[in-house]
N, C-alpha and C positions, 0 to 999 in steps of 0.2 A: 504494500500500500504506500509505503514511504517513497519507493522508486516511482510509482505512478504519479504521486503528487509532485515530485521533482520534475519529471518529464512534462507534466501538465503546466507547471509554472514556467519552465523554459519556453515551451511552445507559446504560451500566452504572452510572455515578455517579448519574444521574437516577433510575433505578429503585431502586437501593439507598437513595438518599436518601429516597424515599417510604416504604420499609419502616421505616427508622429513625425517621421523623417520625410514624409511626402513633400515634395517641392511645389512651389507655386508655379504654374505654367508661365512661360515667357510671352505667350501671345494667345489670342483667342477671338472668337466671334462675339459680337454684341447682339443679343436678341432678348431684349428686356421690355416688360410692360410695367410702367409705373402708374399707380393710381395716386391721386392727390386731392387735397382740400385746401382752399385758400380764401381768406377775406381779400378784398381788393379795394383800392381807392381810385375813384374816377374823377377826372377834372374835365368838365365840358368846356369846349372852345368853339362856341357857335354850333355848327354842324359836325365839327370834329371832336375827338375825345382822346384824352391821355389816360392810360391805366397803369397802376403799379400794383405788384402783388408779391407776397412772400408765402409760398406754398410749401407744404410738407406732406410726405406720404411714404409709401413702401414700393419696393421693386421686386418683381418676380421674374426670373429668367426662364427661358424655354428649357434650359438644361439645369438640373440641380447642381451640376459641377461648376457652373459659372460663378466666378467670384462676386458677381453682382446679385446673385440669388439671395433673397431674403434681406436685402439691404434697405436702409432707410434713406430718404432723399429729401433735400431741401432745394427749392428752386426760387431764385429771386429774379424777377423780370419786370419788363416794361412793355406795354403795347400801345400802339398809336393808330387811331382811325383817322386818316387824312384823305379828304375827298372821296370817301367811301371805300378806300382800300386799307386793310389791316396789316400791319407789320409788328413783329415782336422780337426782342432780344433779351437774353438773360444768362444767368450763371447757375450751375448745378453742382451740388456736393452730394455724392453717394457715400454713406458711412457703411462699410462692409462688416460682415459678421465678426471679423477678427479685430475690428476697431480701425483698420486702415481707411483712409478716405481717398476718393477719386474726384478730381475737379474737372468741370467742363463748362463750355460756353455753347450757346445755341442761337440761331436766328431762324425766323420763318415768316411765311406770309399766309394770311387767311385764304382759305379755298372753299368757303361756304360757311353757313351758320354753325359756329362752334367748332370749326375744323381748322387745323393749322398744318402746313407741311414745310419742312425745312431741313437744316443740317445741324449737326453738333460736332464739336471738337473736344477731345480730351487733352487737357493742358498740364496735367501733373497729378501728383498724389502724395500720400504719406505712407510710412511703414513699408510693407511688401510691395506697394504700388507707387513708390517714389519714382518719378521720371516717366510714368506711363504716358503714351501718346496714342493717337488713333482718332476715330470718329466715324460718322456715318449719317444716316438719315433719321429724321423724326417725323412722326405723324401723330397728331393730337386730336382728341375728341372731348369736348366739354358736354356734360349732360344738359339738355334743354331747360330743365326745371331744377335749379339748385335747391338744396335742403333748407337753406336759410337765406333771406334777403341779404345782399351785400357779400355773398360768397360764390365761389365756383368750385365744382367738383368735376373730375374727369379722369382720363388716362392718356398716357403717351406711350407709343411704341417706338423703341430705339433699335435700329439695326446698323451693323457695321463691323468694325474690327478694332482691337486694341493690341498694344505691344509694349513690353517692358524693355528698358535698355539692356544690351547684351552683357554689361558688366555686373548685373545683379545675379 
């Protein structure tokens, strides 16, 4: 029995050791859906409108192996309706499950009621994701009837690629 327990302990230590020694991938695909909630501030300018918002939410990746899976997200942005056309720019911080953060920027144009299409760029990070680069496309949908006046809820689909510096 003692020999069995020693062998079992060695096997458990060896397999657990491999799990803890798993390395962070150096690159990968971005395929994330982020849902969010945000109050916003609007400033009317005649027929035009300026919006600012500070949104927070959660991200779910198509693959559970993605470092973005189950991350939290904060989006700080500004939208402008000028002569009937909507444009938006902003910054994104994903906080990953290990505490590392990934920073991004985005820009987009309105393509219908509550819809935005554009691009995002990854501009850096912390921890295991320091120096991350990459980017891709975004497509966002706001729900037509928010849960509370002065707020917006919706989701954004991010697709693209990311890469860590080769020195990591």
